[in-house]
NUFILUM-938191 format. One record per atom (N, C-alpha, C): x, y, z; residue number from 1; residue in one letter; atom name. Coordinates in nm, 4 decimals, decimal comma, m for minus. Example, Ala and Ser with C-alpha at 12.3 -4.5 7.8 and 13.67 -1.06 7.14 Angstrom:
2
@x->1,3190; y->m0,5690; z->0,7800; num->1; residu->a; atome->N
@x->1,2300; y->m0,4500; z->0,7800; num->1; residu->a; atome->CA
@x->1,3200; y->m0,3300; z->0,7800; num->1; residu->a; atome->C
@x->1,2850; y->m0,2250; z->0,7080; num->2; residu->s; atome->N
@x->1,3670; y->m0,1060; z->0,7140; num->2; residu->s; atome->CA
@x->1,2900; y->0,0030; z->0,7870; num->2; residu->s; atome->C
// end
This chain:
107
@x->10,4498; y->13,3500; z->10,8572; num->1; residu->m; atome->N
@x->10,5197; y->13,2282; z->10,8895; num->1; residu->m; atome->CA
@x->10,4441; y->13,1065; z->10,8380; num->1; residu->m; atome->C
@x->10,3136; y->13,1065; z->10,8470; num->2; residu->s; atome->N
@x->10,2377; y->12,9906; z->10,8006; num->2; residu->s; atome->CA
@x->10,2493; y->12,9754; z->10,6489; num->2; residu->s; atome->C
@x->10,2601; y->13,0868; z->10,5760; num->3; residu->e; atome->N
@x->10,2776; y->13,0784; z->10,4308; num->3; residu->e; atome->CA
@x->10,4134; y->13,0156; z->10,3976; num->3; residu->e; atome->C
@x->10,5158; y->13,0533; z->10,4709; num->4; residu->e; atome->N
@x->10,6482; y->12,9960; z->10,4488; num->4; residu->e; atome->CA
@x->10,6478; y->12,8468; z->10,4838; num->4; residu->e; atome->C
@x->10,5786; y->12,8099; z->10,5893; num->5; residu->n; atome->N
@x->10,5705; y->12,6706; z->10,6311; num->5; residu->n; atome->CA
@x->10,4964; y->12,5865; z->10,5278; num->5; residu->n; atome->C
@x->10,3880; y->12,6381; z->10,4721; num->6; residu->s; atome->N
@x->10,3116; y->12,5620; z->10,3732; num->6; residu->s; atome->CA
@x->10,3887; y->12,5500; z->10,2422; num->6; residu->s; atome->C
@x->10,4706; y->12,6485; z->10,2077; num->7; residu->n; atome->N
@x->10,5504; y->12,6399; z->10,0854; num->7; residu->n; atome->CA
@x->10,6624; y->12,5376; z->10,0986; num->7; residu->n; atome->C
@x->10,7133; y->12,5180; z->10,2178; num->8; residu->s; atome->N
@x->10,8232; y->12,4237; z->10,2351; num->8; residu->s; atome->CA
@x->10,7748; y->12,2801; z->10,2517; num->8; residu->s; atome->C
@x->10,6482; y->12,2604; z->10,2802; num->9; residu->n; atome->N
@x->10,5953; y->12,1254; z->10,3032; num->9; residu->n; atome->CA
@x->10,5086; y->12,0738; z->10,1894; num->9; residu->n; atome->C
@x->10,5082; y->12,1384; z->10,0754; num->10; residu->w; atome->N
@x->10,4221; y->12,0943; z->9,9658; num->10; residu->w; atome->CA
@x->10,4626; y->11,9574; z->9,9149; num->10; residu->w; atome->C
@x->10,5926; y->11,9265; z->9,9184; num->11; residu->w; atome->N
@x->10,6390; y->11,8006; z->9,8614; num->11; residu->w; atome->CA
@x->10,5942; y->11,6809; z->9,9439; num->11; residu->w; atome->C
@x->10,5815; y->11,6972; z->10,0751; num->12; residu->i; atome->N
@x->10,5392; y->11,5849; z->10,1580; num->12; residu->i; atome->CA
@x->10,3935; y->11,5496; z->10,1286; num->12; residu->i; atome->C
@x->10,3118; y->11,6505; z->10,0977; num->13; residu->w; atome->N
@x->10,1736; y->11,6233; z->10,0622; num->13; residu->w; atome->CA
@x->10,1642; y->11,5590; z->9,9244; num->13; residu->w; atome->C
@x->10,2518; y->11,5986; z->9,8346; num->14; residu->k; atome->N
@x->10,2556; y->11,5349; z->9,7023; num->14; residu->k; atome->CA
@x->10,2903; y->11,3875; z->9,7168; num->14; residu->k; atome->C
@x->10,3914; y->11,3579; z->9,7968; num->15; residu->v; atome->N
@x->10,4316; y->11,2184; z->9,8209; num->15; residu->v; atome->CA
@x->10,3177; y->11,1421; z->9,8873; num->15; residu->v; atome->C
@x->10,2530; y->11,2045; z->9,9847; num->16; residu->f; atome->N
@x->10,1409; y->11,1408; z->10,0534; num->16; residu->f; atome->CA
@x->10,0305; y->11,1017; z->9,9563; num->16; residu->f; atome->C
@x->9,9908; y->11,1928; z->9,8688; num->17; residu->w; atome->N
@x->9,8805; y->11,1643; z->9,7773; num->17; residu->w; atome->CA
@x->9,9186; y->11,0601; z->9,6727; num->17; residu->w; atome->C
@x->10,0426; y->11,0621; z->9,6268; num->18; residu->i; atome->N
@x->10,0869; y->10,9613; z->9,5293; num->18; residu->i; atome->CA
@x->10,0871; y->10,8231; z->9,5937; num->18; residu->i; atome->C
@x->10,1438; y->10,8123; z->9,7137; num->19; residu->l; atome->N
@x->10,1473; y->10,6828; z->9,7816; num->19; residu->l; atome->CA
@x->10,0081; y->10,6368; z->9,8233; num->19; residu->l; atome->C
@x->9,9234; y->10,7314; z->9,8625; num->20; residu->l; atome->N
@x->9,7855; y->10,6957; z->9,8964; num->20; residu->l; atome->CA
@x->9,7122; y->10,6428; z->9,7737; num->20; residu->l; atome->C
@x->9,7321; y->10,7068; z->9,6594; num->21; residu->g; atome->N
@x->9,6673; y->10,6602; z->9,5366; num->21; residu->g; atome->CA
@x->9,7133; y->10,5210; z->9,4968; num->21; residu->g; atome->C
@x->9,8442; y->10,4960; z->9,5028; num->22; residu->l; atome->N
@x->9,8944; y->10,3624; z->9,4697; num->22; residu->l; atome->CA
@x->9,8442; y->10,2570; z->9,5683; num->22; residu->l; atome->C
@x->9,8420; y->10,2917; z->9,6964; num->23; residu->t; atome->N
@x->9,7933; y->10,1978; z->9,7969; num->23; residu->t; atome->CA
@x->9,6445; y->10,1715; z->9,7790; num->23; residu->t; atome->C
@x->9,5669; y->10,2749; z->9,7506; num->24; residu->a; atome->N
@x->9,4234; y->10,2558; z->9,7271; num->24; residu->a; atome->CA
@x->9,3991; y->10,1681; z->9,6046; num->24; residu->a; atome->C
@x->9,4818; y->10,1852; z->9,5014; num->25; residu->f; atome->N
@x->9,4703; y->10,1010; z->9,3824; num->25; residu->f; atome->CA
@x->9,5005; y->9,9551; z->9,4174; num->25; residu->f; atome->C
@x->9,6042; y->9,9327; z->9,4979; num->26; residu->e; atome->N
@x->9,6371; y->9,7962; z->9,5411; num->26; residu->e; atome->CA
@x->9,5244; y->9,7354; z->9,6247; num->26; residu->e; atome->C
@x->9,4705; y->9,8122; z->9,7153; num->27; residu->v; atome->N
@x->9,3612; y->9,7620; z->9,7992; num->27; residu->v; atome->CA
@x->9,2388; y->9,7321; z->9,7136; num->27; residu->v; atome->C
@x->9,2105; y->9,8199; z->9,6160; num->28; residu->g; atome->N
@x->9,0985; y->9,7951; z->9,5256; num->28; residu->g; atome->CA
@x->9,1169; y->9,6680; z->9,4451; num->28; residu->g; atome->C
@x->9,2383; y->9,6449; z->9,3967; num->29; residu->l; atome->N
@x->9,2653; y->9,5199; z->9,3255; num->29; residu->l; atome->CA
@x->9,2483; y->9,3997; z->9,4172; num->29; residu->l; atome->C
@x->9,2921; y->9,4130; z->9,5417; num->30; residu->g; atome->N
@x->9,2790; y->9,3029; z->9,6366; num->30; residu->g; atome->CA
@x->9,1352; y->9,2751; z->9,6748; num->30; residu->g; atome->C
@x->9,0522; y->9,3789; z->9,6769; num->31; residu->m; atome->N
@x->8,9120; y->9,3593; z->9,7137; num->31; residu->m; atome->CA
@x->8,8299; y->9,3025; z->9,5981; num->31; residu->m; atome->C
@x->8,8513; y->9,3551; z->9,4770; num->32; residu->y; atome->N
@x->8,7647; y->9,3179; z->9,3654; num->32; residu->y; atome->CA
@x->8,8204; y->9,2039; z->9,2807; num->32; residu->y; atome->C
@x->8,9496; y->9,1794; z->9,2851; num->33; residu->k; atome->N
@x->9,0173; y->9,0685; z->9,2177; num->33; residu->k; atome->CA
@x->8,9611; y->9,0441; z->9,0779; num->33; residu->k; atome->C
@x->9,0053; y->9,1219; z->8,9800; num->34; residu->p; atome->N
@x->8,9566; y->9,1019; z->8,8426; num->34; residu->p; atome->CA
@x->8,9828; y->8,9586; z->8,7951; num->34; residu->p; atome->C
@x->8,8868; y->8,9025; z->8,7260; num->35; residu->e; atome->N
@x->8,8927; y->8,7626; z->8,6842; num->35; residu->e; atome->CA
@x->9,0148; y->8,7311; z->8,5994; num->35; residu->e; atome->C
@x->9,0509; y->8,8210; z->8,5067; num->36; residu->f; atome->N
@x->9,1635; y->8,7916; z->8,4183; num->36; residu->f; atome->CA
@x->9,2958; y->8,7907; z->8,4943; num->36; residu->f; atome->C
@x->9,3040; y->8,8597; z->8,6076; num->37; residu->l; atome->N
@x->9,4253; y->8,8565; z->8,6886; num->37; residu->l; atome->CA
@x->9,4279; y->8,7365; z->8,7830; num->37; residu->l; atome->C
@x->9,3117; y->8,6916; z->8,8262; num->38; residu->v; atome->N
@x->9,3044; y->8,5801; z->8,9201; num->38; residu->v; atome->CA
@x->9,3169; y->8,4466; z->8,8471; num->38; residu->v; atome->C
@x->9,2588; y->8,4348; z->8,7284; num->39; residu->n; atome->N
@x->9,2571; y->8,3076; z->8,6567; num->39; residu->n; atome->CA
@x->9,3799; y->8,2842; z->8,5709; num->39; residu->n; atome->C
@x->9,4660; y->8,3820; z->8,5538; num->40; residu->t; atome->N
@x->9,5846; y->8,3680; z->8,4699; num->40; residu->t; atome->CA
@x->9,7039; y->8,3299; z->8,5558; num->40; residu->t; atome->C
@x->9,7696; y->8,2213; z->8,5192; num->41; residu->q; atome->N
@x->9,8893; y->8,1759; z->8,5893; num->41; residu->q; atome->CA
@x->10,0128; y->8,2213; z->8,5132; num->41; residu->q; atome->C
@x->10,1130; y->8,2696; z->8,5872; num->42; residu->f; atome->N
@x->10,2395; y->8,3109; z->8,5261; num->42; residu->f; atome->CA
@x->10,3506; y->8,2797; z->8,6249; num->42; residu->f; atome->C
@x->10,4474; y->8,2008; z->8,5830; num->43; residu->l; atome->N
@x->10,5600; y->8,1600; z->8,6673; num->43; residu->l; atome->CA
@x->10,5138; y->8,0955; z->8,7976; num->43; residu->l; atome->C
@x->10,4109; y->8,0146; z->8,7891; num->44; residu->g; atome->N
@x->10,3680; y->7,9368; z->8,9045; num->44; residu->g; atome->CA
@x->10,2738; y->8,0048; z->9,0007; num->44; residu->g; atome->C
@x->10,2335; y->8,1276; z->8,9734; num->45; residu->t; atome->N
@x->10,1401; y->8,1954; z->9,0632; num->45; residu->t; atome->CA
@x->10,0451; y->8,2825; z->8,9813; num->45; residu->t; atome->C
@x->9,9456; y->8,3328; z->9,0472; num->46; residu->k; atome->N
@x->9,8463; y->8,4147; z->8,9776; num->46; residu->k; atome->CA
@x->9,9076; y->8,5463; z->8,9324; num->46; residu->k; atome->C
@x->9,8555; y->8,5963; z->8,8233; num->47; residu->l; atome->N
@x->9,9051; y->8,7225; z->8,7683; num->47; residu->l; atome->CA
@x->9,8805; y->8,8384; z->8,8646; num->47; residu->l; atome->C
@x->9,7776; y->8,8282; z->8,9463; num->48; residu->l; atome->N
@x->9,7485; y->8,9323; z->9,0450; num->48; residu->l; atome->CA
@x->9,8641; y->8,9483; z->9,1440; num->48; residu->l; atome->C
@x->9,9268; y->8,8380; z->9,1814; num->49; residu->n; atome->N
@x->10,0417; y->8,8466; z->9,2722; num->49; residu->n; atome->CA
@x->10,1566; y->8,9236; z->9,2078; num->49; residu->n; atome->C
@x->10,1778; y->8,9036; z->9,0788; num->50; residu->h; atome->N
@x->10,2836; y->8,9750; z->9,0089; num->50; residu->h; atome->CA
@x->10,2533; y->9,1249; z->9,0010; num->50; residu->h; atome->C
@x->10,1272; y->9,1582; z->8,9842; num->51; residu->v; atome->N
@x->10,0883; y->9,3001; z->8,9821; num->51; residu->v; atome->CA
@x->10,1175; y->9,3634; z->9,1182; num->51; residu->v; atome->C
@x->10,0852; y->9,2920; z->9,2264; num->52; residu->f; atome->N
@x->10,1151; y->9,3431; z->9,3603; num->52; residu->f; atome->CA
@x->10,2647; y->9,3609; z->9,3810; num->52; residu->f; atome->C
@x->10,3439; y->9,2670; z->9,3343; num->53; residu->i; atome->N
@x->10,4891; y->9,2757; z->9,3494; num->53; residu->i; atome->CA
@x->10,5424; y->9,3969; z->9,2740; num->53; residu->i; atome->C
@x->10,4962; y->9,4181; z->9,1517; num->54; residu->i; atome->N
@x->10,5425; y->9,5314; z->9,0712; num->54; residu->i; atome->CA
@x->10,5020; y->9,6634; z->9,1351; num->54; residu->i; atome->C
@x->10,3774; y->9,6733; z->9,1805; num->55; residu->l; atome->N
@x->10,3329; y->9,7974; z->9,2443; num->55; residu->l; atome->CA
@x->10,4091; y->9,8238; z->9,3747; num->55; residu->l; atome->C
@x->10,4411; y->9,7193; z->9,4485; num->56; residu->t; atome->N
@x->10,5177; y->9,7358; z->9,5712; num->56; residu->t; atome->CA
@x->10,6593; y->9,7829; z->9,5405; num->56; residu->t; atome->C
@x->10,7208; y->9,7296; z->9,4348; num->57; residu->l; atome->N
@x->10,8545; y->9,7750; z->9,3958; num->57; residu->l; atome->CA
@x->10,8521; y->9,9206; z->9,3500; num->57; residu->l; atome->C
@x->10,7465; y->9,9596; z->9,2798; num->58; residu->v; atome->N
@x->10,7341; y->10,0998; z->9,2366; num->58; residu->v; atome->CA
@x->10,7225; y->10,1913; z->9,3585; num->58; residu->v; atome->C
@x->10,6394; y->10,1523; z->9,4550; num->59; residu->k; atome->N
@x->10,6264; y->10,2338; z->9,5759; num->59; residu->k; atome->CA
@x->10,7576; y->10,2399; z->9,6530; num->59; residu->k; atome->C
@x->10,8260; y->10,1276; z->9,6641; num->60; residu->a; atome->N
@x->10,9530; y->10,1262; z->9,7368; num->60; residu->a; atome->CA
@x->11,0566; y->10,2137; z->9,6671; num->60; residu->a; atome->C
@x->11,0628; y->10,2064; z->9,5353; num->61; residu->g; atome->N
@x->11,1562; y->10,2910; z->9,4618; num->61; residu->g; atome->CA
@x->11,1245; y->10,4382; z->9,4774; num->61; residu->g; atome->C
@x->10,9975; y->10,4716; z->9,4744; num->62; residu->y; atome->N
@x->10,9573; y->10,6115; z->9,4918; num->62; residu->y; atome->CA
@x->10,9921; y->10,6614; z->9,6321; num->62; residu->y; atome->C
@x->10,9694; y->10,5774; z->9,7327; num->63; residu->i; atome->N
@x->11,0025; y->10,6157; z->9,8696; num->63; residu->i; atome->CA
@x->11,1525; y->10,6369; z->9,8844; num->63; residu->i; atome->C
@x->11,2314; y->10,5484; z->9,8245; num->64; residu->v; atome->N
@x->11,3769; y->10,5630; z->9,8314; num->64; residu->v; atome->CA
@x->11,4213; y->10,6912; z->9,7618; num->64; residu->v; atome->C
@x->11,3651; y->10,7191; z->9,6454; num->65; residu->l; atome->N
@x->11,4041; y->10,8402; z->9,5727; num->65; residu->l; atome->CA
@x->11,3680; y->10,9674; z->9,6486; num->65; residu->l; atome->C
@x->11,2539; y->10,9669; z->9,7138; num->66; residu->v; atome->N
@x->11,2093; y->11,0890; z->9,7814; num->66; residu->v; atome->CA
@x->11,2744; y->11,1049; z->9,9181; num->66; residu->v; atome->C
@x->11,2659; y->11,0028; z->10,0019; num->67; residu->f; atome->N
@x->11,3094; y->11,0188; z->10,1403; num->67; residu->f; atome->CA
@x->11,4590; y->11,0002; z->10,1593; num->67; residu->f; atome->C
@x->11,5284; y->10,9400; z->10,0636; num->68; residu->m; atome->N
@x->11,6744; y->10,9367; z->10,0696; num->68; residu->m; atome->CA
@x->11,7329; y->11,0498; z->9,9852; num->68; residu->m; atome->C
@x->11,6469; y->11,1359; z->9,9356; num->69; residu->h; atome->N
@x->11,6858; y->11,2531; z->9,8576; num->69; residu->h; atome->CA
@x->11,7660; y->11,2154; z->9,7322; num->69; residu->h; atome->C
@x->11,7305; y->11,1034; z->9,6718; num->70; residu->l; atome->N
@x->11,7986; y->11,0612; z->9,5499; num->70; residu->l; atome->CA
@x->11,7324; y->11,1176; z->9,4252; num->70; residu->l; atome->C
@x->11,6175; y->11,1778; z->9,4389; num->71; residu->g; atome->N
@x->11,5466; y->11,2315; z->9,3240; num->71; residu->g; atome->CA
@x->11,6213; y->11,3431; z->9,2542; num->71; residu->g; atome->C
@x->11,7111; y->11,4091; z->9,3255; num->72; residu->f; atome->N
@x->11,7838; y->11,5214; z->9,2684; num->72; residu->f; atome->CA
@x->11,9264; y->11,4841; z->9,2283; num->72; residu->f; atome->C
@x->11,9617; y->11,3574; z->9,2423; num->73; residu->e; atome->N
@x->12,0960; y->11,3118; z->9,2065; num->73; residu->e; atome->CA
@x->12,1005; y->11,2745; z->9,0591; num->73; residu->e; atome->C
@x->12,2224; y->11,2465; z->9,0123; num->74; residu->q; atome->N
@x->12,2373; y->11,2037; z->8,8738; num->74; residu->q; atome->CA
@x->12,1788; y->11,0647; z->8,8572; num->74; residu->q; atome->C
@x->12,1447; y->11,0329; z->8,7339; num->75; residu->g; atome->N
@x->12,0807; y->10,9054; z->8,7056; num->75; residu->g; atome->CA
@x->12,1653; y->10,7850; z->8,7430; num->75; residu->g; atome->C
@x->12,2970; y->10,7973; z->8,7287; num->76; residu->s; atome->N
@x->12,3825; y->10,6831; z->8,7600; num->76; residu->s; atome->CA
@x->12,3768; y->10,6463; z->8,9078; num->76; residu->s; atome->C
@x->12,3697; y->10,7444; z->8,9969; num->77; residu->l; atome->N
@x->12,3603; y->10,7151; z->9,1394; num->77; residu->l; atome->CA
@x->12,2245; y->10,6539; z->9,1730; num->77; residu->l; atome->C
@x->12,1189; y->10,7047; z->9,1104; num->78; residu->k; atome->N
@x->11,9862; y->10,6472; z->9,1327; num->78; residu->k; atome->CA
@x->11,9848; y->10,4999; z->9,0954; num->78; residu->k; atome->C
@x->12,0356; y->10,4688; z->8,9774; num->79; residu->w; atome->N
@x->12,0330; y->10,3311; z->8,9296; num->79; residu->w; atome->CA
@x->12,1287; y->10,2422; z->9,0066; num->79; residu->w; atome->C
@x->12,2370; y->10,2985; z->9,0595; num->80; residu->t; atome->N
@x->12,3293; y->10,2197; z->9,1408; num->80; residu->t; atome->CA
@x->12,2609; y->10,1692; z->9,2670; num->80; residu->t; atome->C
@x->12,1698; y->10,2464; z->9,3199; num->81; residu->i; atome->N
@x->12,1003; y->10,2066; z->9,4413; num->81; residu->i; atome->CA
@x->11,9734; y->10,1276; z->9,4105; num->81; residu->i; atome->C
@x->11,8997; y->10,1672; z->9,3085; num->82; residu->l; atome->N
@x->11,7716; y->10,1024; z->9,2803; num->82; residu->l; atome->CA
@x->11,7837; y->9,9730; z->9,2006; num->82; residu->l; atome->C
@x->11,8765; y->9,9656; z->9,1076; num->83; residu->l; atome->N
@x->11,8839; y->9,8492; z->9,0187; num->83; residu->l; atome->CA
@x->11,9104; y->9,7184; z->9,0921; num->83; residu->l; atome->C
@x->12,0036; y->9,7127; z->9,1883; num->84; residu->p; atome->N
@x->12,0196; y->9,5849; z->9,2591; num->84; residu->p; atome->CA
@x->11,8919; y->9,5378; z->9,3275; num->84; residu->p; atome->C
@x->11,8172; y->9,6288; z->9,3853; num->85; residu->a; atome->N
@x->11,6912; y->9,5896; z->9,4501; num->85; residu->a; atome->CA
@x->11,5894; y->9,5437; z->9,3465; num->85; residu->a; atome->C
@x->11,5817; y->9,6128; z->9,2325; num->86; residu->f; atome->N
@x->11,4854; y->9,5760; z->9,1299; num->86; residu->f; atome->CA
@x->11,5220; y->9,4466; z->9,0579; num->86; residu->f; atome->C
@x->11,6476; y->9,4060; z->9,0667; num->87; residu->v; atome->N
@x->11,6894; y->9,2783; z->9,0079; num->87; residu->v; atome->CA
@x->11,6834; y->9,1676; z->9,1124; num->87; residu->v; atome->C
@x->11,7327; y->9,1946; z->9,2315; num->88; residu->l; atome->N
@x->11,7426; y->9,0920; z->9,3339; num->88; residu->l; atome->CA
@x->11,6061; y->9,0495; z->9,3876; num->88; residu->l; atome->C
@x->11,5176; y->9,1426; z->9,4138; num->89; residu->v; atome->N
@x->11,3874; y->9,1085; z->9,4719; num->89; residu->v; atome->CA
@x->11,3055; y->9,0202; z->9,3774; num->89; residu->v; atome->C
@x->11,2890; y->9,0541; z->9,2483; num->90; residu->p; atome->N
@x->11,2156; y->8,9613; z->9,1613; num->90; residu->p; atome->CA
@x->11,2854; y->8,8256; z->9,1456; num->90; residu->p; atome->C
@x->11,4175; y->8,8253; z->9,1446; num->91; residu->y; atome->N
@x->11,4899; y->8,6985; z->9,1349; num->91; residu->y; atome->CA
@x->11,4617; y->8,6104; z->9,2568; num->91; residu->y; atome->C
@x->11,4688; y->8,6676; z->9,3757; num->92; residu->l; atome->N
@x->11,4401; y->8,5909; z->9,4965; num->92; residu->l; atome->CA
@x->11,2943; y->8,5456; z->9,5005; num->92; residu->l; atome->C
@x->11,2034; y->8,6300; z->9,4567; num->93; residu->l; atome->N
@x->11,0624; y->8,5906; z->9,4512; num->93; residu->l; atome->CA
@x->11,0398; y->8,4787; z->9,3506; num->93; residu->l; atome->C
@x->11,1109; y->8,4827; z->9,2378; num->94; residu->f; atome->N
@x->11,1007; y->8,3754; z->9,1398; num->94; residu->f; atome->CA
@x->11,1460; y->8,2436; z->9,2010; num->94; residu->f; atome->C
@x->11,2574; y->8,2469; z->9,2741; num->95; residu->i; atome->N
@x->11,3062; y->8,1247; z->9,3378; num->95; residu->i; atome->CA
@x->11,2036; y->8,0722; z->9,4391; num->95; residu->i; atome->C
@x->11,1522; y->8,1609; z->9,5220; num->96; residu->i; atome->N
@x->11,0549; y->8,1196; z->9,6234; num->96; residu->i; atome->CA
@x->10,9290; y->8,0633; z->9,5590; num->96; residu->i; atome->C
@x->10,8759; y->8,1319; z->9,4574; num->97; residu->l; atome->N
@x->10,7521; y->8,0875; z->9,3942; num->97; residu->l; atome->CA
@x->10,7713; y->7,9583; z->9,3165; num->97; residu->l; atome->C
@x->10,8819; y->7,9439; z->9,2453; num->98; residu->s; atome->N
@x->10,9022; y->7,8214; z->9,1678; num->98; residu->s; atome->CA
@x->10,9280; y->7,7023; z->9,2606; num->98; residu->s; atome->C
@x->11,0043; y->7,7208; z->9,3670; num->99; residu->e; atome->N
@x->11,0263; y->7,6113; z->9,4615; num->99; residu->e; atome->CA
@x->10,8979; y->7,5765; z->9,5369; num->99; residu->e; atome->C
@x->10,8186; y->7,6793; z->9,5701; num->100; residu->g; atome->N
@x->10,6917; y->7,6525; z->9,6366; num->100; residu->g; atome->CA
@x->10,5961; y->7,5778; z->9,5465; num->100; residu->g; atome->C
@x->10,5920; y->7,6135; z->9,4185; num->101; residu->a; atome->N
@x->10,5053; y->7,5428; z->9,3241; num->101; residu->a; atome->CA
@x->10,5531; y->7,3994; z->9,3059; num->101; residu->a; atome->C
@x->10,6835; y->7,3812; z->9,3015; num->102; residu->h; atome->N
@x->10,7381; y->7,2450; z->9,2868; num->102; residu->h; atome->CA
@x->10,7059; y->7,1606; z->9,4084; num->102; residu->h; atome->C
@x->10,7209; y->7,2173; z->9,5264; num->103; residu->a; atome->N
@x->10,6888; y->7,1439; z->9,6498; num->103; residu->a; atome->CA
@x->10,5404; y->7,1122; z->9,6560; num->103; residu->a; atome->C
@x->10,4575; y->7,2037; z->9,6096; num->104; residu->y; atome->N
@x->10,3120; y->7,1807; z->9,6094; num->104; residu->y; atome->CA
@x->10,2757; y->7,0704; z->9,5126; num->104; residu->y; atome->C
@x->10,3409; y->7,0653; z->9,3987; num->105; residu->l; atome->N
@x->10,3108; y->6,9622; z->9,3000; num->105; residu->l; atome->CA
@x->10,3599; y->6,8241; z->9,3426; num->105; residu->l; atome->C
@x->10,4606; y->6,8174; z->9,4266; num->106; residu->m; atome->N
@x->10,5187; y->6,6896; z->9,4674; num->106; residu->m; atome->CA
@x->10,4368; y->6,6212; z->9,5766; num->106; residu->m; atome->C
@x->10,3450; y->6,6932; z->9,6398; num->107; residu->i; atome->N
@x->10,2641; y->6,6335; z->9,7478; num->107; residu->i; atome->CA
@x->10,1585; y->6,5427; z->9,6930; num->107; residu->i; atome->C
// end
């Protein structure tokens, strides 16, 4: 029974290690803050913030694909669910960051 149980749960450990690796990479970037990412401005904020946003979107997409069982669906269904989030979230962040930079400059 334990062999059958371990064979059926291999995917959860795979997901765990992938998400742990991405999270550890994000934490490492946050702790060490490479100079070229901190000193470079892009769209009103540091490039490091954009890296965090991209990595967070990748993790969110992976979680949706795995835990909503979309990984085994056709590509069109995957993109129907993921594409609006991948378009809307950066668009909303762009609005927030550009308006925040404008408000900061006006003070």
